[in-house]
DOROBA-915546 format. One line per 2 residues: number of its first residue (from 1); for each residue x, y, z of C-alpha. Coordinates in nm, 2 decimals, m for minus. Layout:
NUM = X,Y,Z ~ ... .
# end
This chain:
1 = 20.81,5.33,5.46 ~ 20.75,5.53,5.15 .
3 = 21.00,5.52,4.86 ~ 21.09,5.89,4.89 .
5 = 21.15,5.83,5.27 ~ 21.37,5.54,5.20 .
7 = 21.60,5.75,4.97 ~ 21.61,6.03,5.23 .
9 = 21.67,5.78,5.51 ~ 21.97,5.63,5.32 .
11 = 22.12,5.97,5.24 ~ 22.08,6.09,5.60 .
13 = 22.24,5.77,5.73 ~ 22.54,5.81,5.50 .
15 = 22.59,6.17,5.59 ~ 22.55,6.09,5.96 .
17 = 22.80,5.80,5.96 ~ 23.05,6.01,5.77 .
19 = 23.03,6.29,6.02 ~ 23.05,6.04,6.31 .
21 = 23.36,5.88,6.17 ~ 23.52,6.22,6.12 .
23 = 23.46,6.29,6.49 ~ 23.21,6.57,6.42 .
25 = 22.94,6.40,6.63 ~ 22.96,6.25,6.97 .
27 = 22.67,6.01,6.97 ~ 22.39,5.86,6.76 .
29 = 22.09,6.02,6.94 ~ 22.02,6.25,6.65 .
31 = 22.02,5.97,6.40 ~ 21.79,5.76,6.62 .
33 = 21.55,6.05,6.64 ~ 21.55,6.09,6.26 .
35 = 21.51,5.71,6.20 ~ 21.21,5.70,6.44 .
37 = 21.05,5.99,6.27 ~ 21.06,5.82,5.93 .
39 = 20.98,5.48,6.07 ~ 20.67,5.62,6.25 .
41 = 20.53,5.82,5.97 ~ 20.30,5.55,5.84 .
43 = 20.20,5.46,6.20 ~ 20.11,5.82,6.27 .
45 = 19.88,5.83,5.96 ~ 19.72,5.50,6.07 .
47 = 19.66,5.65,6.41 ~ 19.50,5.96,6.26 .
49 = 19.27,5.74,6.04 ~ 19.18,5.54,6.35 .
51 = 19.10,5.85,6.55 ~ 18.89,6.00,6.26 .
53 = 18.72,5.67,6.23 ~ 18.62,5.68,6.59 .
55 = 18.44,6.01,6.52 ~ 18.21,5.82,6.28 .
57 = 18.14,5.57,6.56 ~ 18.08,5.84,6.82 .
59 = 17.81,6.01,6.61 ~ 17.61,5.69,6.62 .
61 = 17.69,5.60,6.98 ~ 17.58,5.94,7.09 .
63 = 17.25,5.91,6.90 ~ 17.19,5.56,7.04 .
65 = 17.25,5.68,7.40 ~ 17.01,5.97,7.35 .
67 = 16.75,5.73,7.24 ~ 16.81,5.50,7.54 .
69 = 16.78,5.80,7.77 ~ 16.46,5.91,7.60 .
71 = 16.32,5.56,7.66 ~ 16.42,5.59,8.03 .
73 = 16.66,5.29,8.00 ~ 16.94,5.31,8.26 .
75 = 16.92,5.69,8.24 ~ 17.19,5.78,8.49 .
77 = 17.44,5.54,8.34 ~ 17.37,5.64,7.98 .
79 = 17.39,6.01,8.07 ~ 17.74,5.95,8.20 .
81 = 17.83,5.76,7.88 ~ 17.68,6.04,7.67 .
83 = 17.88,6.30,7.85 ~ 18.20,6.10,7.79 .
85 = 18.12,6.03,7.43 ~ 18.04,6.40,7.36 .
87 = 18.36,6.51,7.53 ~ 18.57,6.26,7.33 .
89 = 18.43,6.38,7.00 ~ 18.52,6.74,7.08 .
91 = 18.87,6.64,7.20 ~ 18.93,6.44,6.89 .
93 = 18.85,6.74,6.67 ~ 19.15,6.91,6.83 .
95 = 19.37,6.61,6.79 ~ 19.29,6.59,6.42 .
97 = 19.41,6.94,6.34 ~ 19.65,6.93,6.04 .
99 = 19.85,7.15,5.81 ~ 19.67,6.98,5.52 .
101 = 19.44,7.24,5.37 ~ 19.17,6.99,5.27 .
103 = 19.17,6.84,5.62 ~ 19.14,7.18,5.78 .
105 = 18.85,7.27,5.55 ~ 18.67,6.95,5.64 .
107 = 18.72,7.00,6.01 ~ 18.56,7.35,5.98 .
109 = 18.26,7.19,5.81 ~ 18.23,6.93,6.09 .
111 = 18.26,7.20,6.36 ~ 17.97,7.40,6.21 .
113 = 17.75,7.09,6.24 ~ 17.90,6.97,6.57 .
115 = 17.84,7.29,6.77 ~ 17.45,7.28,6.75 .
117 = 17.46,6.90,6.78 ~ 17.66,6.93,7.10 .
119 = 17.42,7.20,7.23 ~ 17.13,6.95,7.20 .
121 = 17.34,6.68,7.37 ~ 17.38,6.92,7.66 .
123 = 17.00,6.95,7.68 ~ 16.97,6.58,7.71 .
125 = 17.24,6.56,7.98 ~ 17.08,6.84,8.18 .
127 = 16.72,6.73,8.11 ~ 16.62,7.05,7.94 .
129 = 16.39,7.06,7.63 ~ 16.47,6.69,7.58 .
131 = 16.20,6.62,7.33 ~ 16.33,6.89,7.09 .
133 = 16.68,6.77,7.15 ~ 16.59,6.41,7.06 .
135 = 16.42,6.52,6.74 ~ 16.72,6.74,6.64 .
137 = 16.98,6.46,6.71 ~ 16.77,6.20,6.51 .
139 = 16.74,6.43,6.21 ~ 17.10,6.56,6.21 .
141 = 17.31,6.26,6.32 ~ 17.34,6.11,5.97 .
143 = 17.47,6.43,5.83 ~ 17.73,6.45,6.10 .
145 = 17.82,6.09,6.02 ~ 17.86,6.17,5.65 .
147 = 18.10,6.47,5.70 ~ 18.29,6.27,5.97 .
149 = 18.33,5.98,5.73 ~ 18.45,6.22,5.46 .
151 = 18.73,6.33,5.69 ~ 18.85,5.97,5.72 .
153 = 18.86,5.93,5.34 ~ 19.06,6.26,5.31 .
155 = 19.31,6.13,5.56 ~ 19.33,5.80,5.38 .
157 = 19.43,5.98,5.05 ~ 19.64,6.25,5.21 .
159 = 19.98,6.10,5.12 ~ 20.00,6.05,4.74 .
161 = 20.36,5.92,4.77 ~ 20.25,5.59,4.93 .
163 = 20.30,5.26,4.74 ~ 20.02,5.01,4.68 .
165 = 20.09,4.80,4.99 ~ 20.09,5.11,5.22 .
167 = 19.77,5.23,5.07 ~ 19.61,4.89,5.12 .
169 = 19.70,4.90,5.49 ~ 19.54,5.24,5.54 .
171 = 19.23,5.12,5.36 ~ 19.22,4.81,5.59 .
173 = 19.24,5.04,5.90 ~ 18.96,5.25,5.76 .
175 = 18.74,4.94,5.68 ~ 18.80,4.78,6.02 .
177 = 18.73,5.11,6.20 ~ 18.40,5.15,6.01 .
179 = 18.28,4.82,6.17 ~ 18.27,5.00,6.51 .
181 = 18.05,5.27,6.36 ~ 17.82,5.01,6.20 .
183 = 17.76,4.84,6.53 ~ 17.64,5.16,6.69 .
185 = 17.44,5.25,6.38 ~ 17.26,4.92,6.38 .
187 = 17.17,4.96,6.75 ~ 17.04,5.31,6.67 .
189 = 16.84,5.18,6.38 ~ 16.70,4.89,6.58 .
191 = 16.57,5.12,6.85 ~ 16.42,5.36,6.59 .
193 = 16.26,5.09,6.38 ~ 16.08,4.97,6.70 .
195 = 15.92,5.31,6.74 ~ 15.76,5.55,6.49 .
197 = 16.05,5.54,6.24 ~ 15.97,5.23,6.03 .
199 = 16.19,5.37,5.75 ~ 16.49,5.25,5.96 .
201 = 16.39,4.88,5.90 ~ 16.55,4.89,5.55 .
203 = 16.84,5.10,5.67 ~ 16.91,4.84,5.94 .
205 = 16.91,4.56,5.68 ~ 17.15,4.76,5.47 .
207 = 17.38,4.81,5.77 ~ 17.38,4.44,5.85 .
209 = 17.48,4.36,5.49 ~ 17.76,4.62,5.51 .
211 = 17.89,4.46,5.83 ~ 17.88,4.11,5.67 .
213 = 18.06,4.22,5.36 ~ 18.33,4.41,5.54 .
215 = 18.40,4.11,5.77 ~ 18.43,3.89,5.46 .
217 = 18.68,4.14,5.31 ~ 18.88,4.16,5.63 .
219 = 18.91,3.78,5.65 ~ 18.97,3.68,5.29 .
221 = 19.09,4.00,5.12 ~ 18.95,4.18,4.82 .
223 = 19.19,4.28,4.54 ~ 18.93,4.53,4.40 .
225 = 18.93,4.73,4.72 ~ 19.30,4.68,4.80 .
227 = 19.24,4.45,5.10 ~ 19.50,4.19,5.17 .
229 = 19.41,3.84,5.29 ~ 19.49,3.81,5.65 .
231 = 19.79,3.58,5.73 ~ 19.90,3.73,6.06 .
233 = 19.81,3.48,6.34 ~ 19.72,3.76,6.59 .
235 = 19.48,3.92,6.34 ~ 19.33,3.58,6.24 .
237 = 19.26,3.50,6.61 ~ 19.10,3.83,6.67 .
239 = 18.88,3.81,6.36 ~ 18.77,3.46,6.48 .
241 = 18.66,3.62,6.81 ~ 18.47,3.90,6.62 .
243 = 18.30,3.65,6.39 ~ 18.19,3.43,6.68 .
245 = 18.03,3.73,6.87 ~ 17.87,3.86,6.54 .
247 = 17.70,3.52,6.48 ~ 17.53,3.55,6.82 .
249 = 17.44,3.92,6.77 ~ 17.32,3.93,6.41 .
251 = 17.00,3.73,6.47 ~ 16.90,3.99,6.74 .
253 = 16.93,4.27,6.49 ~ 16.73,4.07,6.23 .
255 = 16.45,3.96,6.46 ~ 16.15,4.18,6.42 .
257 = 16.04,4.20,6.79 ~ 16.27,4.16,7.09 .
259 = 16.19,4.08,7.44 ~ 16.33,4.29,7.72 .
261 = 16.60,4.03,7.79 ~ 16.69,4.00,7.42 .
263 = 16.71,4.38,7.39 ~ 16.95,4.39,7.69 .
265 = 17.16,4.11,7.53 ~ 17.17,4.31,7.20 .
267 = 17.31,4.62,7.37 ~ 17.56,4.41,7.58 .
269 = 17.68,4.20,7.28 ~ 17.71,4.51,7.06 .
271 = 17.93,4.68,7.32 ~ 18.14,4.37,7.35 .
273 = 18.18,4.34,6.98 ~ 18.27,4.70,6.95 .
275 = 18.54,4.65,7.21 ~ 18.69,4.35,7.02 .
277 = 18.66,4.55,6.69 ~ 18.85,4.84,6.85 .
279 = 19.13,4.60,6.96 ~ 19.15,4.47,6.61 .
281 = 19.19,4.82,6.46 ~ 19.46,4.89,6.71 .
283 = 19.64,4.56,6.62 ~ 19.62,4.66,6.25 .
285 = 19.76,5.00,6.34 ~ 20.06,4.85,6.52 .
287 = 20.13,4.54,6.31 ~ 20.36,4.58,6.01 .
289 = 20.24,4.25,5.84 ~ 19.87,4.16,5.79 .
# end
């Protein structure tokens, strides 16, 4: 809870108790509502950062699914996934509406990019002008990722009254959420690097390094980036699970050429690791001590 909120909370409690003792109030429901509002303020901001972070991941998941559809890999299943991912991105834009002027401006920037992006997704779903749609999505997904990422950073810095510890927690939510995006980004880059887009080989290497570095920070902390060393047993156990899956998955991203079975394993293990990473972000969002 922020310092200013603690002061307000104490003042409200004193006034409420005084009124209750004087017989001016019949029950404590109003106080409970006020307490919950203040207690949940930080959690609400974590939730917003989590949701905004999912948007980053969705830009890359959508692109990966478009590429799999273009390669005629489990087309029906991936079209269904693409439909759901596109719908979720649009719904999240509405969820992220805010009174904050900077957030509102960034959402407008995102929507201007998202609308034509979504139109090309619809072409893939309905099998119309798919070649043009694939080219558009490949060439525009990184820009959509960039503006979506900026929204997360704006949310992270949106409350200047937060103390060092609270800011550190928000940064941790952001960093852990970014891992989900990197998994989808690496899968996208692996597919593209196998085709005519050899420039993605170096991009994939960079993404792998980013994932490794973030995992190290989440486990052992980083004072420079305001990351606390994890001591919460729940978080430690989940990070151990994540690290174990990553050790199996990483060689598949690194290997130059994959067999059909290896490629299927990469897609499966990546989805599993994303699920575990999502659970970890949710744990951070809910836990008060890291």
